[in-house]
C-alpha positions in Angstrom: 0.0 0.0 0.0 2.9 2.3 0.5 3.8 2.3 -3.2 0.3 3.5 -4.3 0.2 6.0 -1.4 3.5 7.4 -2.6 2.1 7.9 -6.1 -0.9 9.7 -4.7 1.0 11.8 -2.2 1.1 14.9 -4.4 -2.7 15.3 -4.1 -3.0 15.5 -7.9 -5.3 13.3 -10.0 -3.9 10.0 -11.3 -5.9 7.7 -13.6 -6.2 4.0 -12.8 -4.3 3.3 -16.0 -1.4 5.5 -15.0 -1.3 4.0 -11.5 -1.5 0.5 -12.9 1.4 1.2 -15.4 3.6 2.6 -12.6 3.0 -0.4 -10.3 2.9 -3.0 -13.0 -0.6 -4.2 -12.1 -4.1 -4.1 -13.7 -6.7 -1.4 -13.1 -8.7 -3.9 -11.1 -5.8 -4.5 -8.8 -5.4 -0.7 -8.4 -9.1 -0.4 -7.4 -8.6 -3.1 -4.8 -5.5 -1.3 -3.4 -7.5 1.9 -3.1 -10.3 0.1 -1.3 -7.7 -1.2 1.2 -6.4 2.3 1.7 -9.9 3.5 2.4 -10.5 0.6 4.8 -7.6 1.8 7.0 -8.8 5.4 7.1 -7.2 7.1 4.0 -9.7 9.3 2.2 -9.4 8.9 -1.6 -11.4 11.1 -4.0 -12.6 9.5 -7.2 -13.8 11.5 -10.2 -14.9 9.8 -13.3 -12.7 10.7 -16.3 -10.0 12.3 -14.0 -8.9 9.5 -11.7 -8.0 9.3 -8.1 -6.5 11.8 -5.7 -5.9 12.5 -2.0 -7.6 15.6 -0.5 -4.3 17.0 0.7 -0.6 16.3 0.0 1.0 13.6 2.1 4.6 13.4 3.3 5.9 9.8 3.6 8.8 9.0 5.9 12.2 8.7 4.1 15.7 7.9 5.5 17.2 10.0 2.8 15.2 13.0 3.8 15.8 12.3 7.5 19.5 12.4 6.9 19.2 15.6 4.8 17.3 17.2 7.7 20.1 16.4 10.1 19.5 12.9 11.5 22.9 12.0 12.9 24.8 9.1 11.1 25.3 7.4 14.5 21.5 6.8 14.7 20.3 3.8 12.8 16.9 4.0 11.0 14.2 1.4 10.7 11.1 2.6 8.7 8.1 0.6 7.7 4.6 1.2 6.4 2.7 -0.6 9.2 3.4 -2.3 12.4 1.6 -3.2 15.6 3.9 -1.2 17.9 7.2 0.6 17.3 8.2 -0.1 20.9 7.8 -3.8 20.2 9.8 -3.5 17.0 12.5 -1.7 19.0 12.6 -4.6 21.5 13.0 -7.1 18.7 15.8 -4.9 17.3 17.6 -5.0 20.6 17.0 -8.7 21.1 18.7 -9.3 17.7 21.8 -7.5 19.0 21.7 -4.8 16.4 23.7 -1.6 17.0 22.2 1.3 19.0 21.0 4.0 19.0 18.1 3.4 16.5 15.1 5.3 15.4 12.0 3.2 14.6 9.0 4.8 12.9 6.1 3.8 10.7 3.2 5.3 8.7 0.6 3.3 10.6 0.6 1.7 14.0 -2.2 -0.7 14.7 -1.8 -1.5 18.4 0.1 1.4 19.9 -0.2 1.9 23.6 -0.1 4.9 25.9 0.1 5.0 29.7 -1.9 2.4 31.6 -2.5 0.3 28.5 -4.5 2.9 26.6 -4.7 2.8 22.8 -2.6 5.4 21.1 -4.3 6.4 17.8 -2.0 7.5 14.9 -4.0 7.4 11.6 -2.1 6.8 8.4 1.0 8.8 7.3 -0.2 12.0 9.0 1.3 11.8 12.5 4.4 10.7 14.2 4.7 7.3 15.8 8.3 6.6 16.8 10.6 4.7 19.2 14.1 5.7 20.1 16.4 3.1 21.7 19.6 3.7 23.5 22.0 1.4 25.5 23.1 2.6 29.0 26.1 0.6 30.4 25.8 2.0 33.9 22.6 0.2 34.9 19.0 1.3 35.3 19.7 3.9 38.1 21.1 6.5 35.6 17.9 6.7 33.6 15.7 8.0 36.5 13.6 10.9 35.2 14.5 10.2 31.5 10.9 10.2 30.4 10.5 13.8 31.7 13.7 14.8 29.9 12.2 13.3 26.7 9.3 15.7 27.3 11.7 18.6 27.3 13.1 17.4 24.0 9.7 17.3 22.5 8.8 20.8 23.8 12.0 22.2 22.4 11.3 20.7 18.9 7.7 22.1 19.0 9.1 25.5 19.8 11.4 25.2 16.8 8.4 24.3 14.7 6.7 27.6 15.7 4.6 26.4 18.7 5.2 29.3 21.1 3.7 27.8 24.3 4.2 24.0 24.6 3.5 22.7 28.1 4.5 19.6 30.1 2.0 17.9 32.3 3.6 15.5 34.7 4.5 12.8 34.1 4.5 12.3 30.3 2.0 14.5 28.5 2.9 17.4 26.2 0.2 20.0 25.7 -0.6 23.1 23.7 -3.1 25.5 25.2 -4.2 22.8 27.7 -4.8 20.2 25.0 -2.7 17.0 24.6 -0.5 16.9 21.5 2.0 14.2 22.4 2.4 11.2 24.7 5.6 9.5 25.9 6.0 5.9 27.0 9.3 4.7 28.4 10.2 1.0 28.5 13.4 -0.7 29.8 15.1 -3.9 28.8 17.6 -4.5 31.6 20.3 -7.2 31.7 22.6 -7.0 34.8 24.5 -3.7 34.4 23.4 -3.1 30.8 20.1 -1.2 30.4 18.4 -0.7 27.1 15.8 2.1 27.1 13.1 2.6 24.5 11.5 6.0 24.4 8.1 5.7 22.6 6.7 9.0 21.4 3.4 9.8 19.6 2.9 13.3 18.2 -0.4 14.5 16.7 0.7 16.3 13.5 -2.4 16.2 11.5 -5.0 14.1 13.3 -8.3 13.1 11.8 -11.1 13.6 14.3 -12.6 10.2 13.4 -9.6 8.5 15.0 -10.0 10.3 18.3 -13.6 9.5 19.2 -12.6 7.3 22.1 -10.1 9.8 23.5 -11.3 11.0 26.9 -9.3 14.2 27.2 -8.9 17.4 25.2 -6.5 17.0 22.3 -5.1 19.0 19.5 -2.6 18.7 16.6 0.3 20.8 15.2 -1.5 21.7 12.0 -4.3 23.3 14.0 -1.8 25.5 15.8 0.6 26.4 13.0 0.2 28.5 9.8 2.2 26.0 7.8 2.0 22.2 7.3 4.9 20.8 9.4 7.3 18.3 8.0 7.1 14.9 9.7 10.6 14.0 8.5 11.8 17.4 9.9 10.2 16.8 13.3 11.6 13.3 13.5 15.1 14.3 12.6 15.1 17.2 15.1 13.6 15.0 17.8 16.2 12.3 17.3 19.0 14.9 17.6 17.5 16.2 20.8 17.1 12.6 22.2 20.8 11.8 21.4 21.8 14.8 23.6 19.4 13.8 26.3 20.7 10.3 26.5 24.3 11.4 26.5 23.6 13.7 29.4 22.0 10.8 31.4 24.8 8.5 30.4 27.2 11.0 32.1 25.3 10.7 35.4 23.9 14.2 35.5 20.6 13.5 33.8 17.6 14.9 35.7 19.6 17.4 37.6 20.4 19.1 34.3 16.8 19.0 33.0 14.9 19.8 36.3 14.8 23.6 35.7 14.2 23.1 32.0 11.2 20.8 32.7 9.8 23.2 35.2 9.9 26.1 32.7 7.2 24.2 30.7 5.3 22.9 33.8 1.5 23.5 33.3 0.6 22.3 36.8 2.9 24.5 38.8 1.1 26.2 41.7 -2.2 24.5 40.6 -4.4 22.6 42.9 -4.2 19.0 41.8 -5.6 15.6 42.8 -3.1 12.7 42.4 -4.3 9.1 42.7 -2.6 5.7 42.4 -3.7 2.2 43.2 -2.7 2.5 46.9 -3.3 6.2 47.8 -4.7 9.6 46.9 -3.2 13.0 47.4 -4.7 16.5 47.0 -2.7 19.6 47.2 -0.8 22.2 45.3 1.8 21.2 42.7 5.2 22.6 43.4 7.3 21.4 40.5 9.6 18.3 40.5 12.6 17.2 42.4 16.0 16.2 41.1 14.8 12.7 40.4 11.7 13.8 38.4 9.1 13.1 41.2 6.2 15.5 41.4 6.2 17.7 44.5 2.7 18.2 46.1 2.2 20.5 49.1 -0.6 19.5 51.5 -1.1 21.3 54.8 2.4 22.7 54.7 4.0 19.3 54.0 5.6 18.6 50.6 5.3 15.0 49.4 7.4 13.6 46.5 5.2 11.4 44.2 6.8 9.1 41.7 5.5 7.7 38.4 3.9 4.3 37.7 0.1 4.2 38.0 -0.2 7.8 39.1 -2.6 10.2 37.3 -2.9 13.9 37.8 -6.0 16.0 37.4 -6.5 19.6 38.3 -8.5 19.7 41.5 
């Protein structure tokens, strides 16, 4: 399906005959391919006598373009049209002993997960679904707070794209104007002193509302907030560069200490009344930023409690 999507990506009309010649198949086979695209959520306009077109241009992911836009040579690239989960693909990549770091990204993810097992919707070739894997030789302790630092990396990239006010909501949400635009999910594969970390990131670039009907919180996408259509390859390349620097900083042992003040500069909950709940306990109080390990500080009756991640959710009280 990627081949026919690439031919249609310019949003111009292409006849069935033209598409068939380009792909070496019959017009009937082209019609079946187009029906498959529509079945996974791609809108295809059909006009008798003119052919088929997409309603808007589409930018497919390309290693060549990623390199042109600054993706470091030290970062391996694994791109595909469709997968169940980029984090799962990154785990398989690690299990095969292939060199790290690596950037894994796809046009369509069918079983992406957010925090607490929620489904992460991504559409087809319009948003960013990626995993970035890094090897830490100093054990799991050095990565404490890494998911928060990844949030800083995303916020920095969004500012470069023209988003003036990205915000971070503890622990792993990136917002614009109080609406979620990105989620981050960290997974670790530890083996004695070696710790492989997979940073899964989903960014709403151009989200179809139909994919978000089950989402239970306010959301937005970059296209809604920008005057230009952002480049998915450009965002991916910039984000990979930021994540390389983040991981190097954590590798040196000065991770969250370095990013604490940077994270708090984007903190949307600071000085807000919040309710924090986990499986075992509940807290209400005023959010006071984060500590050097990335724990959320909540003040209740003059006492400040440090709350760590896991099954903790935060809602403004």
